DRENTIMI-447365 format. One line per field, with one value per residue (C-alpha): y, x negated, z; residue in one letter. Coordinates in steps of 0.02 Angstrom, whole numbers, m for minus. Example, Ala and Ser with C-alpha at 12.3 -4.5 7.8 and 13.67 -1.06 7.14 Angstrom:
BEGIN
yy <- c(m225 | m53);
xx <- c(m615 | m684);
zz <- c(390 | 357);
aa <- c(a | s);
This chain:
BEGIN
yy <- c(5159 | 5087 | 4959 | 4861 | 4872 | 4990 | 5174 | 5296 | 5450 | 5528 | 5366 | 5254 | 5111 | 4990 | 4825 | 4680 | 4593 | 4736 | 4743 | 4853 | 4710 | 4580 | 4668 | 4638 | 4451 | 4384 | 4536 | 4572 | 4636 | 4704 | 4863 | 4911 | 5077 | 5201 | 5171 | 4982 | 4996 | 5125 | 5007 | 4864 | 4960 | 5068 | 5241 | 5364 | 5358 | 5522 | 5448 | 5301 | 5424 | 5519 | 5357 | 5299 | 5468 | 5442 | 5260 | 5230 | 5049 | 5033 | 4856 | 4792 | 4915 | 4931 | 5103 | 5112 | 4978 | 5094 | 5202 | 5307 | 5218 | 5281 | 5207 | 5369 | 5347 | 5472 | 5529 | 5444 | 5525 | 5448 | 5522 | 5564 | 5479 | 5446 | 5341 | 5254 | 5212 | 5145 | 5032 | 4966 | 4935 | 4837 | 4733 | 4695 | 4812 | 4863 | 5038 | 5111 | 5284 | 5370 | 5253 | 5078 | 4949 | 4907 | 4722 | 4755 | 4837 | 4720 | 4756 | 4702 | 4680 | 4532 | 4451 | 4481 | 4427 | 4597 | 4636 | 4799 | 4921);
xx <- c(m3535 | m3364 | m3435 | m3514 | m3689 | m3762 | m3791 | m3919 | m4011 | m4132 | m4147 | m4169 | m4044 | m3998 | m3924 | m3855 | m4024 | m4116 | m4166 | m4019 | m3904 | m4021 | m4004 | m3817 | m3846 | m3838 | m3910 | m3778 | m3850 | m3997 | m4041 | m4185 | m4271 | m4278 | m4466 | m4448 | m4325 | m4434 | m4584 | m4475 | m4412 | m4565 | m4503 | m4504 | m4396 | m4315 | m4266 | m4187 | m4090 | m4030 | m3977 | m3881 | m3797 | m3715 | m3671 | m3496 | m3485 | m3533 | m3464 | m3591 | m3728 | m3718 | m3796 | m3746 | m3878 | m4022 | m4103 | m4258 | m4421 | m4413 | m4240 | m4143 | m3987 | m4019 | m3873 | m3713 | m3604 | m3433 | m3409 | m3579 | m3698 | m3568 | m3466 | m3625 | m3668 | m3495 | m3499 | m3669 | m3609 | m3461 | m3585 | m3684 | m3831 | m3902 | m3956 | m4077 | m4011 | m3984 | m4097 | m4075 | m4163 | m4328 | m4284 | m4138 | m4247 | m4297 | m4429 | m4345 | m4513 | m4542 | m4380 | m4432 | m4613 | m4681 | m4853 | m4878 | m5003);
zz <- c(m3147 | m3176 | m3297 | m3154 | m3226 | m3098 | m3083 | m3149 | m3091 | m3214 | m3311 | m3159 | m3161 | m3023 | m3077 | m2978 | m2986 | m2899 | m2715 | m2666 | m2712 | m2638 | m2471 | m2474 | m2455 | m2277 | m2189 | m2058 | m1896 | m1996 | m2090 | m2202 | m2231 | m2373 | m2378 | m2390 | m2534 | m2619 | m2615 | m2679 | m2830 | m2864 | m2820 | m2674 | m2516 | m2569 | m2736 | m2645 | m2537 | m2690 | m2775 | m2622 | m2606 | m2775 | m2743 | m2807 | m2749 | m2565 | m2557 | m2685 | m2635 | m2445 | m2427 | m2243 | m2208 | m2255 | m2121 | m2096 | m2053 | m1874 | m1848 | m1865 | m1969 | m2107 | m2213 | m2263 | m2394 | m2353 | m2180 | m2108 | m1987 | m1851 | m1974 | m2031 | m1851 | m1815 | m1969 | m1917 | m1739 | m1807 | m1908 | m1750 | m1774 | m1605 | m1557 | m1433 | m1400 | m1565 | m1664 | m1733 | m1625 | m1713 | m1700 | m1818 | m1953 | m2092 | m2224 | m2385 | m2469 | m2352 | m2415 | m2595 | m2570 | m2623 | m2553 | m2461 | m2532);
aa <- c(m | g | n | g | e | g | y | k | e | k | g | f | r | i | k | k | t | d | p | l | h | t | f | n | v | n | t | n | r | r | v | t | t | y | d | s | l | a | r | a | i | g | t | s | p | r | a | v | g | r | l | l | a | i | n | e | n | p | v | s | i | p | c | h | r | v | v | k | s | d | g | n | l | g | g | y | t | p | g | g | p | m | i | k | r | r | i | l | e | l | e | g | v | k | f | k | g | r | k | v | d | p | e | c | i | l | d | i | t | d | i | l | g | i | k | r | e);
């Protein structure tokens, strides 16, 4: 991925114009879900998780801002869920117990104008 174009898994490529990069724009104090991203890019939530797990550029692709649909944190490769939570707290994301406050969860398909199926 060092060429700045994106990264691939089994032929799937994410570029700076894709929703993962869109979510990096002005979304502090908010997260999205694996499901929301999956719908936005036409794949499964598991595939999104696998793609984020191999993310080599977390500054451009903020994988820590993606959580499970129920608000649980899910995984985070560089340090685990406790590090992920701490980063989100520093960004102003609120929690209710162990889960992200539902008011802080944003459906990225709404931002992109993608209709739900």
